[in-house]
C-alpha positions as YAML, in Angstrom:
chain: A
units: angstrom
residues:
- id: 1
  name: UNK
  ca: [-28.16, -18.68, -2.74]
- id: 2
  name: UNK
  ca: [-30.30, -19.01, 0.03]
- id: 3
  name: UNK
  ca: [-33.17, -17.43, -1.29]
- id: 4
  name: UNK
  ca: [-35.87, -19.22, -2.77]
- id: 5
  name: UNK
  ca: [-36.50, -17.17, -6.76]
- id: 6
  name: UNK
  ca: [-40.39, -15.60, -5.60]
- id: 7
  name: UNK
  ca: [-41.45, -16.30, -9.93]
- id: 8
  name: UNK
  ca: [-40.59, -18.30, -12.64]
- id: 9
  name: UNK
  ca: [-37.14, -16.94, -12.54]
- id: 10
  name: UNK
  ca: [-34.76, -14.74, -9.80]
- id: 11
  name: UNK
  ca: [-35.00, -10.95, -9.17]
- id: 12
  name: UNK
  ca: [-31.70, -8.72, -9.10]
- id: 13
  name: UNK
  ca: [-31.54, -5.76, -7.57]
- id: 14
  name: UNK
  ca: [-28.10, -3.81, -8.00]
- id: 15
  name: UNK
  ca: [-27.75, 0.00, -5.91]
- id: 16
  name: UNK
  ca: [-25.00, 2.29, -6.01]
- id: 17
  name: UNK
  ca: [-25.12, 5.62, -4.55]
- id: 18
  name: UNK
  ca: [-26.01, 7.43, -7.75]
- id: 19
  name: UNK
  ca: [-26.44, 4.64, -9.99]
- id: 20
  name: UNK
  ca: [-24.57, 5.77, -13.38]
- id: 21
  name: UNK
  ca: [-22.05, 3.77, -13.37]
- id: 22
  name: UNK
  ca: [-21.31, 0.18, -10.85]
- id: 23
  name: UNK
  ca: [-24.96, -1.25, -11.27]
- id: 24
  name: UNK
  ca: [-25.88, 0.36, -14.55]
- id: 25
  name: UNK
  ca: [-23.07, -1.75, -15.58]
- id: 26
  name: UNK
  ca: [-23.63, -4.84, -13.12]
- id: 27
  name: UNK
  ca: [-27.95, -4.14, -15.01]
- id: 28
  name: UNK
  ca: [-26.78, -4.30, -18.31]
- id: 29
  name: UNK
  ca: [-23.98, -7.06, -18.11]
- id: 30
  name: UNK
  ca: [-26.78, -9.18, -15.95]
- id: 31
  name: UNK
  ca: [-29.58, -8.57, -18.89]
- id: 32
  name: UNK
  ca: [-27.12, -9.06, -21.65]
- id: 33
  name: UNK
  ca: [-25.77, -12.52, -20.35]
- id: 34
  name: UNK
  ca: [-29.18, -13.62, -19.16]
- id: 35
  name: UNK
  ca: [-31.79, -12.67, -21.45]
- id: 36
  name: UNK
  ca: [-35.06, -13.16, -19.72]
- id: 37
  name: UNK
  ca: [-34.73, -15.27, -17.38]
- id: 38
  name: UNK
  ca: [-33.53, -13.17, -14.62]
- id: 39
  name: UNK
  ca: [-35.57, -10.18, -13.53]
- id: 40
  name: UNK
  ca: [-33.00, -7.23, -13.31]
- id: 41
  name: UNK
  ca: [-33.27, -3.41, -11.37]
- id: 42
  name: UNK
  ca: [-31.08, -1.65, -10.70]
- id: 43
  name: UNK
  ca: [-30.86, 2.19, -8.49]
- id: 44
  name: UNK
  ca: [-29.23, 4.77, -6.43]
- id: 45
  name: UNK
  ca: [-29.61, 6.21, -3.07]
- id: 46
  name: UNK
  ca: [-28.95, 9.73, -4.17]
- id: 47
  name: UNK
  ca: [-29.43, 9.04, -8.32]
- id: 48
  name: UNK
  ca: [-27.10, 11.52, -10.69]
- id: 49
  name: UNK
  ca: [-29.22, 12.48, -13.63]
- id: 50
  name: UNK
  ca: [-27.41, 11.02, -16.43]
- id: 51
  name: UNK
  ca: [-25.25, 7.90, -16.67]
- id: 52
  name: UNK
  ca: [-21.81, 8.42, -16.82]
- id: 53
  name: UNK
  ca: [-20.99, 9.10, -20.28]
- id: 54
  name: UNK
  ca: [-17.18, 7.51, -19.54]
- id: 55
  name: UNK
  ca: [-19.38, 4.26, -18.61]
- id: 56
  name: UNK
  ca: [-21.43, 4.02, -21.49]
- id: 57
  name: UNK
  ca: [-18.89, 4.74, -23.67]
- id: 58
  name: UNK
  ca: [-16.87, 1.82, -21.73]
- id: 59
  name: UNK
  ca: [-19.86, -0.51, -22.57]
- id: 60
  name: UNK
  ca: [-20.35, 0.33, -26.14]
- id: 61
  name: UNK
  ca: [-16.65, -1.03, -26.32]
- id: 62
  name: UNK
  ca: [-17.73, -4.75, -25.20]
- id: 63
  name: UNK
  ca: [-21.35, -4.25, -27.51]
- id: 64
  name: UNK
  ca: [-23.63, -2.96, -24.60]
- id: 65
  name: UNK
  ca: [-25.27, -0.33, -25.31]
- id: 66
  name: UNK
  ca: [-26.74, 1.83, -22.17]
- id: 67
  name: UNK
  ca: [-26.67, 5.40, -23.49]
- id: 68
  name: UNK
  ca: [-30.70, 5.53, -22.96]
- id: 69
  name: UNK
  ca: [-30.32, 4.50, -19.31]
- id: 70
  name: UNK
  ca: [-31.19, 6.74, -16.90]
- id: 71
  name: UNK
  ca: [-30.75, 6.60, -12.72]
- id: 72
  name: UNK
  ca: [-33.26, 5.54, -10.55]
- id: 73
  name: UNK
  ca: [-33.85, 5.96, -7.13]
- id: 74
  name: UNK
  ca: [-34.24, 3.73, -4.41]
- id: 75
  name: UNK
  ca: [-37.90, 1.80, -3.35]
- id: 76
  name: UNK
  ca: [-38.06, -0.09, -0.71]
- id: 77
  name: UNK
  ca: [-40.76, -1.63, -3.76]
- id: 78
  name: UNK
  ca: [-38.13, -2.14, -5.78]
- id: 79
  name: UNK
  ca: [-35.82, -4.05, -2.81]
- id: 80
  name: UNK
  ca: [-38.63, -6.49, -1.90]
- id: 81
  name: UNK
  ca: [-39.50, -7.15, -5.63]
- id: 82
  name: UNK
  ca: [-36.65, -8.17, -5.72]
- id: 83
  name: UNK
  ca: [-34.85, -11.76, -4.77]
- id: 84
  name: UNK
  ca: [-31.33, -10.94, -4.42]
- id: 85
  name: UNK
  ca: [-30.26, -7.54, -3.92]
- id: 86
  name: UNK
  ca: [-26.32, -6.61, -4.72]
- id: 87
  name: UNK
  ca: [-25.02, -3.27, -3.27]
- id: 88
  name: UNK
  ca: [-21.98, -1.58, -4.26]
- id: 89
  name: UNK
  ca: [-20.58, 1.28, -1.99]
- id: 90
  name: UNK
  ca: [-24.58, 2.29, -1.00]
- id: 91
  name: UNK
  ca: [-23.96, 1.79, 2.99]
- id: 92
  name: UNK
  ca: [-26.70, 1.64, 5.29]
- id: 93
  name: UNK
  ca: [-28.95, 3.73, 2.36]
- id: 94
  name: UNK
  ca: [-30.47, 0.01, 1.10]
- id: 95
  name: UNK
  ca: [-33.39, -1.04, 4.04]
- id: 96
  name: UNK
  ca: [-32.93, -4.40, 4.22]
- id: 97
  name: UNK
  ca: [-35.91, -6.80, 4.64]
- id: 98
  name: UNK
  ca: [-35.56, -10.96, 5.83]
- id: 99
  name: UNK
  ca: [-35.94, -13.32, 3.14]
- id: 100
  name: UNK
  ca: [-33.76, -11.92, 0.43]
- id: 101
  name: UNK
  ca: [-29.76, -12.26, 0.02]
- id: 102
  name: UNK
  ca: [-27.71, -9.07, 0.37]
- id: 103
  name: UNK
  ca: [-24.16, -9.13, -1.49]
- id: 104
  name: UNK
  ca: [-21.87, -6.26, -0.94]
- id: 105
  name: UNK
  ca: [-19.63, -6.01, -4.55]
- id: 106
  name: UNK
  ca: [-17.32, -3.59, -3.04]
- id: 107
  name: UNK
  ca: [-16.09, -2.22, -6.84]
- id: 108
  name: UNK
  ca: [-13.72, 1.14, -7.14]
- id: 109
  name: UNK
  ca: [-16.24, 4.36, -8.41]
- id: 110
  name: UNK
  ca: [-16.34, 5.06, -11.71]
- id: 111
  name: UNK
  ca: [-17.04, 8.69, -10.79]
- id: 112
  name: UNK
  ca: [-15.18, 11.50, -12.40]
- id: 113
  name: UNK
  ca: [-12.83, 9.18, -14.06]
- id: 114
  name: UNK
  ca: [-12.50, 8.72, -17.78]
- id: 115
  name: UNK
  ca: [-12.59, 5.06, -19.97]
- id: 116
  name: UNK
  ca: [-9.27, 4.10, -19.00]
- id: 117
  name: UNK
  ca: [-10.14, 4.30, -15.59]
- id: 118
  name: UNK
  ca: [-14.01, 2.12, -16.15]
- id: 119
  name: UNK
  ca: [-12.41, -0.39, -18.04]
- id: 120
  name: UNK
  ca: [-10.67, -2.45, -15.41]
- id: 121
  name: UNK
  ca: [-14.35, -1.82, -13.25]
- id: 122
  name: UNK
  ca: [-16.04, -2.64, -16.07]
- id: 123
  name: UNK
  ca: [-14.61, -6.74, -16.38]
- id: 124
  name: UNK
  ca: [-15.09, -7.38, -12.42]
- id: 125
  name: UNK
  ca: [-18.20, -6.53, -12.87]
- id: 126
  name: UNK
  ca: [-18.74, -8.36, -15.64]
- id: 127
  name: UNK
  ca: [-16.78, -11.52, -14.01]
- id: 128
  name: UNK
  ca: [-19.20, -11.45, -10.63]
- id: 129
  name: UNK
  ca: [-22.03, -11.12, -13.26]
- id: 130
  name: UNK
  ca: [-20.81, -14.38, -14.42]
- id: 131
  name: UNK
  ca: [-20.83, -15.52, -11.11]
- id: 132
  name: UNK
  ca: [-23.86, -14.52, -10.41]
- id: 133
  name: UNK
  ca: [-25.42, -16.50, -13.27]
- id: 134
  name: UNK
  ca: [-23.77, -20.37, -12.02]
- id: 135
  name: UNK
  ca: [-25.27, -18.86, -8.10]
- id: 136
  name: UNK
  ca: [-28.86, -18.52, -9.97]
- id: 137
  name: UNK
  ca: [-28.76, -21.88, -11.91]
- id: 138
  name: UNK
  ca: [-29.22, -19.71, -15.04]
- id: 139
  name: UNK
  ca: [-26.41, -20.12, -18.29]
- id: 140
  name: UNK
  ca: [-25.46, -16.94, -19.81]
- id: 141
  name: UNK
  ca: [-27.29, -17.17, -23.91]
- id: 142
  name: UNK
  ca: [-24.58, -14.09, -24.69]
...
């Protein structure tokens, strides 16, 4: 990564449109795999009312409970406080600040999909999170 963490641990923000699927899964995997080694945030440019139930079910299948999570609005402060910002289909709505690392992950949108369609998206996100941990120099704890 080209950005230097501003604290003892790197901070990662995941952004998608509704903060109800992809960004929630990514944040949950990073929290699960990194523990306290990485500060994790997620947000949406137009957050939904609730996390996609198929996403909650798909994550519970791999032992990660996100049923209590709620979609959050993307704020300038969240971007400023993050070392790495990973967008997932939010287009140009994510503010850009110098000195941050920006990655755009092209992932299918699980909105309106059943759990069978969400599983491959979940698996791809887990693979990308494991790669991100390597890039950040963080050993997975799970």
